N, C-alpha and C positions, 0 to 999 in steps of 0.2 A: 507745451511740454515736449521734451526731447523724445523722439521715437526710438524704441528698441524692441522691435517685434521679432518673432521667430522667423528667421530668413529661410527662404527655400534653398534647395541645393544649388550651389553656385558653380561647381566644376562643369566645364563645357561638355563633358560626357555624361554627367549625371542626369539632366533632364531627358536626354534620349533614352537612357536605361529605364527611367521611371515610366516613360511613355510606352516602351515595349511591354513592360509588365502590366500596365493598365490595359493595353490592348489585349494581352493574353487573358486577363480576367473578364474583359467584356465578351470575348468570344467563348469563354467558359461558362457564360450565363446559361441557365437551363433552356431558354427559348431559342438559342441560336444553333446553326448547323454544325454538326461535329466534324464534317469534312473541312470546313473553314477553320475550326479549332486546331486540327492537325497541321494545317499549313502554318498557322501562327506559331505553334510549338516548334515546328521545324526551323522557323526563322530566328529563334532565340540563339544568340551566339555562344552563351556560356554553358558548356556541358556540366561544369561543376555545380552551377546554380540549379540546373535541371535535376541533377542527382539529389541535391538537398531537398528540392521540392518533392521529388518522388518519395524519398524517405519520410518526409513530414506527412504526406498524404497516406502512406502506408501505415504509419503509426496511428493516425486518426481513424483509418478504416478498420484496424484491428482492435481498437479500443485501448491501445497503450497510453495514449494521451488524449486529452480533450481539446487541447490547443497546441499549436506549434508555430514557430517563426523561422523564416529563412532569411539569413543576412546576405545582402548582395553589396559588393563593392562597386563603386562607380568613380573611378579615378581616386581622388583624395577624400571623397565623401562616401557615406554608407547609408543604405536604407534597408528596410525589412519588409517582407511579405508575410503577413500573419494569417493563419487559418484556424478556425474554431468551429466545432460542431454545435449546432443549436437545433434540437428536434431532429427532423430528417433533412435538415439543410446544412450546408457547409458555407460559412461566411468568410470572406477574404478582405483584408485591409492592407493598404500600402502606406507606409509612413517613413519619414526620415528619422533616424535614430540620433542620439546625442543629447546634449543639454537642452536644446530646443527641438521638440518633437513637431515635425511638420506632417500633417495628415493630407495625403493625396487621394485616398479612397478609404471609406470606413464601412465595414461590414456589408460588402457587396455579395449577394448570394451567387454561388457558382455550382455548376453541375460537377460534383466531385467524381462521380463514376465516369462521366465522359472525359473529364480531364485526365483521370488515371489511365484510361484506355489510350488516349492520345500520347501521353507521356511514355507509356510502355512501348508503344510502336516506335516512337522517336528514339528511345534508348536502345532498342534492338537494332534500329538502323545505324545508329552511331557506333555501336559496339563492333559492327563489321568494318568500320572505317578507322576506328581509333587505334593508337599504338597499344602494344601489349600491356604496358603498365596501367592503362586506363580501362581495359576490358573488364577486369574483375570488379571494379567499382560500378561500372554501368550495369553489369549483370546482377550485382547485389541490389542495386536500386530497382531494377526490373522485378526481381523476386519479391521485394517488399510490396510493390504494387499488386502483384498477383494474389496476395493473400488478403487484400483490403476489401471490405464490404461496406457499402454506404446506404443500404436499403433499410437498416434498422434505425429506430429512434435512439439517438446517442445521449442526449441530455435535455433537461427541461428548458422551457423558454424563460424569458426575463421575469424577474421578480423585483418588487419595489422594496427598498430599504430606506428608512428615514433617519436622518441625523438632525435632532432637534437643536435649535439655537439655545445657548445658555441663557437662563433667566437671571443669572447673577451679574451679567455684564451689560453695561449701557449700550454696547455695540457688539453684535455677534453675527456669525455666519451659521447657516444650516444648509441642508441639502436633502433631496430625495433622489436616491441612486437607483438605476436600473441594472441589476446584477444577475448573473447566471449562477445558479447553485452548482457546486462541484462536490464530489465525494469527500467527506471529511477525513482525509488522510494526512499524515505528516509528510513533510518533504523528504524525498530520498536523495537529497543532494550531498549527504555525507558531511554537512557543515560548510559546504562551499557556497559562497554568496555569488549570485549571478544577477545581471541586469536583465529584467524582463519588462518590456514596454507593453506588449499586447494585453496582458491581464488588467492594465491600468487605463485602457482606452474606453472605458464605459462612459455612457452619457447620463445626465441627470438634470435636475432642476436646482439651481442655486438660490438660496434665500438669504437676504441681508436684512437684519433688524437693527434699527437705530431709534432708540426711545420707543415712541408709539408708531413709528413708520416701518412698513415692511415692503421690500422690493424683491421680485422674483425674476430670474433669468432661466429660460428653458433651453434644452438642447446644448448643455454645457458639458465638456469633458472635465469633470470635476477635479480629478486628481492632477491633471496637467495645470489647471488653474491654481490649485492649492500650492503646487511647487513654486509658481511665480509669485503668489502672495507671500510666501515665506521669504523669497529673495527680496521683495519690496520691503518687508518688515525689517530684515537685517540691514539693508542699505539705509533705511530711515533711522534706525537706532544708531548705526555707526555715524551717520551724518550729524545726528543730535549730539553724540558724545564728542564730536570734533567741532561742534558749533558751525557746521557748514550748511548751506542751502542744498536742497535736492529737488530736482524735477525729473521724474522718470515715468515712462509709459511702456508697458509690455503687452504682448498679445500671446494668449495661450488658451487652448481649449474652446475656441470660438468666442472669446471675451477679450475686450480691450480694457486693461486696468491701469490706473495711473495714480501717483502720489505727488504731492507738492508740499515741501517743507521749507520754510524760509528761516534758516539759521536758528540759533538758540537765543533765549532771552536772559540767560544767566542762571546762576545757582538759585534753587528754590522755586523756580517757575517751571511750568509744564509746556512742552512744545505742542503747538496746534498745527494740524496738517489738514490738507484736503485730499479726499480719496474719491476717485471716480470709477465707474463701471459702465460699460456699454457693450452690447452685442456686436459682433463683426458680421457684416453682410457683404459677400463678394459681389452680389448682383441684387437688383431690386432697390426699392427705396431705403434710404438710410434711416435706421431706428435710433432715436435719441436715447442716451443712457441717463445715469443719475450721478450727481456729485454731492458728497457729504463735506461741506466746506469748513466746518469747525469741529474737527475730530481730534481728541487728544491722542498723541502718539502712543502713550502707554495703553490706551483702550484699544487702538487698532492692533498693536502688536499682541496684546493679550487675546484679542478675538481670533487672530490668525493662529496663534499657538493652540488655543482651545479647539478650534475647528480642525487643525491638522492632527492633533492627538486623537480626536474622536473619529476622524476619517481613517487613520491608521488602525485603530482598534477594530473598527467595523470591518475593514478589509481582511484583517488577520482572523477575525472570528468567522467570517464568511468563507474564506479560502485559506486553510492552514499552510498550503504550499507556498504562500507568499511570505512566509517567515524569513526565507532566504533570498528575497528579492532586494537587490542592492538599492534600488530607488526608494523603497520604503524605509530601509535601514538608514539611508542618507537623510531622508526627510525627518525621521525621528531625531537624528543627531542635530540637525539644524533647528528643530523645534526646541531642543534642550538649550541650544545657544541663545535663542530668543528669550527663553525664560530667565537665563542667567543675566542677560543684558538688561532685562526689565527689572530684575531684583537689584542690580547694581545701580540702575538709574533712580529707583525710588528709595533705596536703602541709605540711611544716614547713620553711620556708626562712629561719628566723631568722638574721639577720646582725648581729653586734656589731662596732662600730668599735673596734679595739684601739688606735688612735692619735687620741684625741679632742682632745689638747691643742692642736693647730694650729688646729682649728676654734673651740675655746673662746677661744684667744688672739686670733683674728681678730675674733670678735664683740665681745670686750672692747675692742679697739683702736678699733673703729668706733662705739662708743657716744657719741652726741652729748650734750653737757651740757644739762640742762633749763633753759629760760629762766625768769627770775623771774616769779612770778605777781602780777598787779595786785591791789591791796588795794581790795576793794569793801565794806568794813565800813560805810560810810555813803553809798554812791553811789546815785544814781538815774539811770536811763538813759531817754532819750527818743529817738524815731525819727521821721524825716520821710521821706515817699515820695521816691524818687530817680528811678526810671523804671519803665516797664512795657513788656512785649513780648508778642506773640502768636506762638506757634510751632505750626503745625498738625502733628498726628501726633507730638507730642513724645515723646522717649524719656528717661525720668527717669534711667536708668542712664548716659546719655551727657552729663551736665552736670558741668562741671569749672570750678574757679577756679584760674587759673594766672597769677600776677602781676596785670597790669591786664586780662587777658583773661578773659571769662566765656564759655566754650564750651558751646554747646547743640546737641545732636544730635537728629535726628528720623528717621523712616523713609525720607525722601527726600533730606535735605541736612544739612550741618553748618554752623553759623554761629558767628561770634565777635563778641561784643558788648563794647564798652569798658565796664568795670564802673563807672567814675565818671560818664561822660557818657551812657551808654545808646545810643550810636551803633553801627551795625553796621560792624565793621572789614572783614570778608570773609564770603563765603558760597560754598560749593562743593557741587555735587550729590554724593550718596553713596547707594549701595545699602543695603538693610536689613542691619544687622549689629550688632556689639558694638564699643564704643569703650573705650579705656583711655588715661589720660594717662601719658606716659613722659618722662624727661629729654630725649629726642630729638624729642619732638613728640607729637601725638595719633595713636595707633595704632588703626586701625579694621580689623576683620576682618568681611568680608561673608559671606553664606550660601554663596557659591561657594568660599570658602577664601582669597580674595585679602586679603593683609595690606598695608595702605597706611599710611605714616607721613606725617602732614601737619604742616608747620611752623606753630606756633601764631601767630607774629608776622605772617606774610604769607599764610598759607593755601595756600602752594604745596606740591605733592607732592614729598616728599624721596626716597622710595623705595617700591617695591612688591615683594612677594614672594608666591609661590604656595604655599599650604598645602593639605593634603588637607581637604575639607569635614568639619566635625564632625557626627557622627550619634550618636544614642543619648543625648544630654545637651546641656546648654548649654555654650557656650564660656567657659572660665575660665582664669585665668593669674595670674602674679606678676611684678611689675616689679623688676628688679635694678639698683640704683644705689648704689654705695658706693665710697669711696676704695680703689684697688687692684683693683677689679673692673670688667670691661667692662660697658657699658650693654646689658642683655639683657632679653628678655621670655621667660619660661617659660609656654607656652600649651598647652592641650589641642588635639589634632589627630586627625582621623579618628574612629574608634570607641574605640580603646584605647591611644592613643599620646600622649606628651608630646614637645615639641620645644623646644629652646633657640635663640632667635633673637638674633643680634648686631645690635642696632639701628643701630650706627654703620656696620658693614660691609654690612648689608642681606642677610644670608645665614643659613641654618640651620647651626648648628655641631654639634648633636647631636640624636638622636632616641632615645626610650626607650619600649618596648612594655610594657604592663601586662596583667594577666590579664582584668580585667573592664572593661566599658564604662560604668561609672557616672559620676556627676558628680564631677569632681576638685575638691578643696579644698586650698588652699595656705596655708602659713605660713612666712614668712621667718625664718631664724635665722643671721645672718651670711652665710657662704658657702653655707649649706645651705638647701634648700627642703624642708619636711616636707609630704608629700602623703598625703591620705586619698582613696580612690577607691571606696568601697563594698565594699572587700575585707575579709577577716578579718585586717587588719594595717595598720600604718603603715610608710612608708619615707621615707628622707631622701636627696635627690639633691644632688650637688655641681653648682652652677649653671655652673661653668666647663667641666667635663669631661662632665657627664651621667651619671657613675657613681653607682650606689646605694651610699651610704656605710654605712648600716645599715638593717635591716628588723626590725620587731617583729611577731610573730604572736599572735593571740588567737582564741578561739572566736567572738566577736561581731564584727560588721562595723563598721568606722569610716567614717562618712559625714558627720561634722560637722567644721568647722574647728577644729584644735587651738589652744591658747593657749600662748605661750612668755613666760616672765618670768625674767630672770637666767639661772640654770642649771637651770631647771625647765621641763618640757613637760607639759601636762595635756590629755588627750584623752578624749572620751566615745565609747563603743562601745555598739551596741545600739539598739533602736528600740521601746521599750515603748509600747503604745497603750492608750487608755482602755478599749477593749473586749476586749483580748486579753491576757494575762499578759506573758510575755516577761521579759527581763532587760536592765538597762542598767548599765554599769560605768564608773567614772572611773579612768583610768590616769595614774600619775605616772611619767614617764620622764626619763632624762638626754638632753637634746636633742643632745648631741655624740656619744654612744656608742650610744644606743638601748637601754640596759639599764633594766629595770624596777625602780623603787624601791618602789612599793606600788600596789595597786588595791583598789577597794571598790565594792560594789553601791550603787546609788541606791535609797533606800527607796521602797516602793510601786510602782505601775505607771504613774506619770505620765511624760509625754513631755518630754525635755529640749528647751529652746529656746535655740538659739545656742551659742556657745562658752563654756567656763568663764571665770569672772572671777577673776583672781588678785590677792589683796591681800598685805599684808606677812606676815600670820599665817594667813590663811584662803584657801580656794578655794570660790567660790560657784557654784552651778548653779541656773539658773532653769528650772523645769519647769511644764508646763501640765497641770492636772488637771481633774477634773469640776467643781470649785468655783472655778476660776480659776487664777491664777499662784501658785506656791509658791517659796520660797527655801530651798535646802538648802546647808548650810555644812559643810566638812570642814577639819580641821587640816592645814595645808600640809605640815608635817613628817612626820606619822604617818598621815594619812588617817582619823583618828578622826572620827566624825560628831559635830559640835558642836550643831547644831539643824536642824530642818526645820519651817517654819512657813508658814501662808498669808500671802500678801503683798498681793494686790489682786484685784479682779474682772476677769475676761476676760484676754485676752492682753496681754503687756507687753514692753517693751524695757528692758534694764537697763544701767546704767553704774556703775562703781566709782570713787568720788572720795574720796581721803583716808579710807579705811576706812569709807566710807558707801556702802551699796548703794542706788542710786536707781532706782526702777522707774516708767516712764511707761506707764499703762494705756490701752488702746483705749476705755475707758469714761469717760475724763476725769479719772482720778486720778493724782496724782504722790505717791509715797511714798518715804520714806528710812528705812533700817534700819541699825543698827550692824552692820558686817560681822563683828565678833568675837562679839557676844552676841545679835544678831537682834532687839534692842529697837527699837521704833518711835521715830524721832526727830521726824518731822513728816509730815503728810499734807495735801495740797491736793486739794480736789474742785472742779475747774473745771466749767463748764457741760457737762453730759453731751451729747455730740454726737449728731446724728441719724445714721442709717445711712449716708447719702451724704456726711456731713461728717467722717468719720473719716480721718485721714491714712493714706496707704499705708505710710509708714515712721514709726515712733514713736521712733527713737533720739534721745535728747537730745544736744545739741552743747555741749561745754565749750570756752569761748574766753575768754581773759583773766580767768579766775577766775569767770566768769558761766556759768550753765547755761541754754541756750536750749531750751525745751521745746515741741515741736510738738503742738498740740491744735486745737480749732476756731479758736483764735488762738494766736500764738506768745507764750509767757510767758517772761520772763527772771527767773531765780531765783538767789539766792545759795545755793550748795550747802551751806554749813556749817550754816545754821539754817533754810533754806527761805523766807527773806524774798523777796517778789516785788519786784524792783527795776525792772521795766519790762514793758510789754505792747506788742506790735506789732499795731496795728489794721488788718486787711486783710480783704477779702472772699474772698480765695483760701484754699483749704484747703492746708495745708503738706504736700503729698504728698512733697516733697523740700525739705530745709532746708540752706542753706549759710551759713556765717558766716566773714568774713575777719578778718585780724589787727587791723583797725580797728573790729571789732564791727559792721560793716555786714552787713545780713541780706538774703539772697536766697531768695525763696519761689517754688517751682514747683508748679503744679497739673497734675494729669493731663489736664485738659481742654485744655491747650496754652497756658496763660498763665504768665508769669513777672513777678514784681514785686521791685524792689530798694528797700531802705530804708537810710538812713544814720543812724548814731548822732550825735545833736547834743549839746546842752549836758549836761555831767555835773555834777550838783549835789551838793555835800557840805557837811556841817556844819563851820564854821570856829570853833575854840575860841580 
């Protein structure tokens, strides 16, 4: 297994600082000479840390607190010195704070009275040598020690608290905890959450029950181990959802725990994993642990979630002050995530639309005829500058061409420029947000959730609507505009909801809750909107009613935009990475009923880029591998793999034109391949751009039969044979490219500059 243990402090100054504090605690032990203790205190370099320690001891001696921690910085690392009253003793612990808690000393008894006297003398000595700005702090710390008394019994000794393993689970955890009782008072933190490690460093006995077998581990820091078990469960569930193998070993609380998960078996099967536990021994003979070799992943995750919840409830009942402990709050949040992932793994809510004909007929009736394409067989295009504009803090996602209006959005305002004359038609202030062009005007959703619809012709505000602010992902949506349908906007709202907004009425007509709060991706299909939301499935929503018409479930998560062509829907699920195995599949569904026609694994472990590209006979998927972009083609009817070939260096954006797959690379290459056979038709190598001269968006634009290719310059190419028919000479990098119906070109650069170019004389050979 791959080791991932809690590492000690690594900064070169950190071990020395820890050793100093350990030496201080050793000399503060009740049996040692107080004169030696005073010398050790005087050698401590940090006056600030000594003041913090004096204030903590003062609070313990006056009964203000039962435990206190002093945080000490050591270079880039941090550790804490924790003090706690137990009977007539004061116990000290030294531990590294952070995600991985490293224990250097646990509950060492110290002579608190002797340590207080030594600290008071040292603070008095330093106050005579310190600058004036530090004298008051040293004096206040000394006064706090003067009122401390450590001769009374402060709190009871350890008590045993038992967490029984669940009888309803085939695999379960239990524990016997050694806790100290504290007064049952509510936290006085005023609602502030703070990270406190010291109250969670208790020891106990861990019990593991598997069927009729029981295993016990003594002297375990139970809470620290529970945190790592939660991490292992989350990693295993995520690996299962991605069909990846997992080997992980962690060390926490004196225990070495490991999991081994070998990929997924496919839909309908349960992942089997191996779980191992062993005590950690720094010295002495090695003690063998136990391995549970055939454990269902769901059983392990359920056992971790049940044990974590029981542990959190027990700690909060025992000590109400831990209600505002951030580590417990974070543990409960991750336990909820485990429960949600388990439900998603086991839940099958597949829904098939048994009446798809109405939706299929609606989509067929609303298909617009394709306009005839211009013949550029012998054309040459020339471009002349038309106008330029400077837009500070430009938002490239908020640039639209709408009739004669060129709408440009920024973080502070929205402007409309007349596309022919370059004059500003109107400008209105706007908060930072997302813009989308709709048939009713420009819809803008700001960070507070306010949806505003702006009339493009006049810039006047047509309507406003209050939505719940979007958290956990970007705001995405789909515009609905077709004969027989209301003008609507389907948009993500809040964390896990979709809502349908009637743009004409200015009201929300439906809301739909989803299970996960991922990024929503939409694809229109007539009256349906197909949604992928990072869940293990796709679903289609009726845009008028908001009802889920069909839902398809799979083991892998759908997080990319699907593609719809005619009566076919193609979607990619999974997220294979260059460094991690995993699995990625291409699914072919009926867009109207949600039934599966075929599915196939993508070869290798490359990462898909964008949505599938659908041709007449083939389905193309562009992937990103270690050597650049690859092109993978499948038979549209059967899903048979036709070819998989390297396409170009670096990342690329693809476009399918007349059974030609055209890829525009970030390294200055334009390549065209036959969609059916994968043969190279032509390749252009433009001047390789510098790092800062690469366009942010590489998608070519097809307009009037010509292909406009953004590179360091904008090249106009005839897609059939790759002939270059024009070049737009501009100093701007085409981070965003827009082309209108007259082949006028608009180039926007992320620096905040926009330039417009008009197509002038078209020369052709006259026979």
